[in-house]
C-alpha positions in Angstrom: -115.1 -42.1 82.7 -116.1 -43.8 79.5 -118.7 -45.8 81.3 -120.8 -42.7 81.7 -121.4 -42.6 78.0 -124.4 -44.7 76.8 -123.2 -48.2 75.7 -124.8 -47.8 72.2 -122.8 -44.6 71.6 -119.6 -46.1 72.8 -120.1 -49.2 70.6 -120.7 -46.9 67.6 -117.4 -45.0 68.3 -115.5 -48.3 68.6 -117.0 -49.6 65.4 -116.1 -46.4 63.6 -112.6 -46.5 64.9 -112.1 -50.1 63.8 -113.5 -49.3 60.3 -111.6 -46.0 60.1 -114.8 -44.1 59.7 -114.7 -41.5 62.5 -114.8 -37.8 61.8 -112.0 -35.7 63.3 -114.3 -34.7 66.2 -115.4 -38.3 66.9 -111.7 -39.5 66.7 -110.7 -36.8 69.3 -113.6 -37.9 71.6 -112.7 -41.6 71.2 -109.0 -40.9 72.1 -110.1 -38.9 75.2 -112.3 -41.9 76.3 -109.5 -44.3 75.6 -107.1 -42.3 77.8 -109.7 -42.3 80.6 -110.6 -46.0 80.3 -107.8 -48.3 78.9 -110.3 -51.2 79.1 -111.9 -49.9 75.9 -108.9 -51.2 74.0 -110.1 -54.8 74.8 -113.4 -54.0 73.2 -111.6 -52.6 70.2 -109.5 -55.8 69.9 -112.6 -58.0 70.1 -114.4 -56.0 67.4 -111.2 -56.2 65.2 -111.0 -59.9 65.7 -114.7 -60.3 64.8 -114.2 -58.2 61.6 -111.1 -60.1 60.6 -112.8 -63.5 61.2 -115.7 -62.5 59.0 -113.5 -61.6 56.0 -110.4 -63.8 56.7 -109.1 -65.9 53.9 -108.4 -69.6 54.5 -105.7 -70.2 57.1 -102.2 -70.3 55.7 -99.3 -71.6 57.7 -96.5 -69.0 57.5 -93.1 -70.2 56.5 -90.5 -70.4 59.3 -88.5 -67.5 58.0 -91.5 -65.2 57.9 -92.6 -66.2 61.4 -89.1 -65.5 62.6 -89.0 -62.1 60.9 -92.4 -61.1 62.5 -91.3 -62.2 66.0 -88.0 -60.4 65.6 -89.9 -57.2 64.7 -92.2 -57.6 67.7 -89.2 -58.1 70.0 -87.5 -55.0 68.7 -90.6 -52.9 69.3 -91.0 -54.4 72.7 -87.4 -53.7 73.6 -87.7 -50.1 72.5 -90.8 -49.7 74.6 -89.1 -51.2 77.6 -86.3 -48.6 77.2 -88.6 -45.6 77.4 -87.6 -43.2 80.2 -89.9 -42.9 83.1 -90.1 -39.1 83.0 -93.2 -37.2 82.1 -96.8 -37.8 83.2 -97.6 -41.5 83.4 -100.8 -41.1 81.4 -98.9 -39.6 78.4 -96.3 -42.5 78.6 -99.1 -45.1 78.6 -100.7 -43.4 75.6 -97.5 -43.4 73.6 -96.7 -47.0 74.5 -100.3 -47.9 73.5 -99.8 -46.3 70.1 -96.5 -48.2 69.6 -98.1 -51.4 70.5 -100.9 -50.7 68.1 -98.4 -49.9 65.4 -96.5 -53.1 66.0 -99.7 -55.1 65.8 -100.7 -53.4 62.6 -97.3 -54.1 61.0 -97.6 -57.8 62.0 -101.2 -58.0 60.7 -100.3 -56.4 57.4 -97.4 -58.7 56.8 -99.5 -61.8 57.6 -102.5 -60.5 55.5 -100.2 -59.7 52.5 -98.7 -63.1 52.7 -102.1 -64.8 52.8 -103.4 -62.7 49.9 -100.3 -63.7 47.9 -100.9 -67.3 48.7 -104.6 -67.0 47.7 -103.7 -65.4 44.4 -101.2 -68.1 43.6 -103.7 -70.8 44.4 -106.4 -69.1 42.3 -104.0 -68.8 39.3 -103.1 -72.5 39.7 -106.8 -73.4 39.8 -107.5 -71.6 36.5 -104.6 -73.3 34.7 -105.2 -76.9 35.8 -107.6 -78.0 33.0 -106.4 -79.6 29.7 -108.0 -78.6 26.4 -110.9 -80.7 25.2 -111.5 -81.6 21.6 -114.8 -82.7 20.2 -115.2 -84.0 16.6 -118.7 -83.8 15.1 -119.8 -85.9 12.1 -122.8 -85.6 9.9 -125.8 -87.8 10.8 -126.6 -88.4 7.1 -124.3 -90.7 5.2 -124.4 -88.6 2.1 -123.3 -85.4 3.8 -119.7 -84.2 3.8 -120.3 -81.9 6.7 -117.8 -82.0 9.7 -117.1 -79.8 12.7 -114.5 -79.5 15.5 -115.0 -77.8 18.8 -111.9 -77.2 20.9 -112.6 -76.0 24.4 -110.2 -74.3 26.8 -111.8 -74.9 30.2 -109.4 -72.5 31.9 -110.7 -69.5 29.9 -114.1 -71.1 29.1 -113.7 -70.3 25.4 -114.2 -72.7 22.4 -112.9 -72.5 18.9 -115.5 -73.8 16.5 -114.6 -74.8 13.0 -117.2 -76.1 10.5 -116.8 -77.4 6.9 -119.2 -78.3 4.1 -122.5 -77.2 5.8 -124.9 -75.7 3.3 -125.9 -72.0 3.8 -129.3 -71.7 5.4 -132.3 -69.7 4.1 -133.2 -66.4 5.8 -134.8 -66.9 9.3 -132.8 -70.1 10.0 -129.7 -70.6 12.1 -127.4 -73.4 13.0 -127.4 -74.1 16.8 -124.6 -75.8 18.7 -125.7 -77.8 21.7 -123.9 -79.2 24.7 -125.8 -82.3 25.9 -125.4 -83.2 29.6 -125.9 -86.3 31.7 -129.2 -86.6 33.5 -129.4 -84.7 36.8 -126.3 -82.6 36.0 -126.3 -79.5 38.2 -126.8 -77.1 35.3 -129.9 -75.5 33.8 -130.8 -77.4 30.6 -133.8 -77.7 28.2 -136.1 -80.7 27.9 -133.5 -82.5 25.9 -130.8 -82.2 28.6 -129.0 -79.6 26.4 -127.5 -76.2 26.8 -127.6 -73.8 23.8 -123.9 -73.0 23.4 -123.9 -70.9 20.2 -125.8 -70.1 17.0 -124.0 -69.5 13.8 -124.2 -69.2 10.0 -121.7 -70.5 7.5 -120.2 -68.6 4.6 -121.0 -69.3 0.9 -118.6 -72.2 0.9 -120.2 -73.8 3.9 -117.4 -73.0 6.3 -117.1 -71.3 9.7 -114.2 -70.5 12.1 -115.0 -68.5 15.3 -114.4 -68.3 19.0 -117.3 -68.5 21.5 -117.8 -68.5 25.3 -118.9 -71.8 26.8 -120.5 -73.0 30.0 -118.6 -73.9 33.2 -119.8 -77.4 32.7 -116.7 -78.0 30.5 -114.7 -77.9 33.7 -116.5 -81.1 34.6 -116.1 -82.9 31.3 -117.7 -86.1 32.7 -121.0 -84.3 32.6 -120.8 -83.6 28.9 -122.2 -86.6 26.9 -122.6 -85.1 23.4 -122.0 -82.0 21.2 -124.6 -81.6 18.5 -125.7 -79.2 15.7 -129.3 -78.6 14.7 -131.1 -76.2 12.4 -133.4 -73.8 14.4 -135.7 -70.8 14.0 -133.5 -67.7 14.1 -136.0 -65.9 16.3 -136.2 -68.7 18.9 -133.3 -71.1 18.6 -133.7 -72.0 22.3 -136.8 -74.0 21.5 -134.6 -76.8 20.2 -137.1 -78.2 17.8 -134.6 -79.5 15.2 -133.0 -82.9 15.0 -129.2 -83.3 15.0 -127.5 -82.9 11.7 -124.0 -83.3 13.2 -123.1 -84.9 16.5 -120.2 -86.4 18.4 -119.7 -90.1 19.0 -120.9 -91.5 15.7 
């Protein structure tokens, strides 16, 4: 009987069976034990339920037509099993019926799991497409400057298109830094000025720039963004944020 095997070894065999990780020899031994002690199937079911619960996606209510199809399939399998002739050793018949039950359960589980995965994928795709584009216009802080910039953010892809006009080219060792300034206590890592270094850039000889850059997830919570600003920083350490804004939103 299976109970003669140490409990730890039996649990390891059950776990390997559930995970599909048994060697051919272990699988043969497990099948022998299962034929000797049908109660083992209850432990298999408990372990499968525990595994499925650990990795299960959010519950999704199946449509009526899908539930009906699953029930119909289960009834067909059950009817076929009920029609099995009574000839042959009873132990062999039980084993074959057990395999058919397992196959039916597996079919139902796969159908439900595939449906849930499909629903989760559709939900994820809808989530990533729900944000409208954000446009920020930056003006020069000095009245005699003609500099201007526009930052258009796509929160779905977390990419921004940055366009700059009429900024003077910088001397070697200096860079322009684009900052995202957040509200106090926003749940994002910022510097001492409540800002995130979004991008550093240089302009061409005409003072212009057009490029695409990645941005922080904070743009999916636009209420946390208070300002967008540009400063001049040391090219070797722009994150120190020592420069004053030369362009900023909201002027």
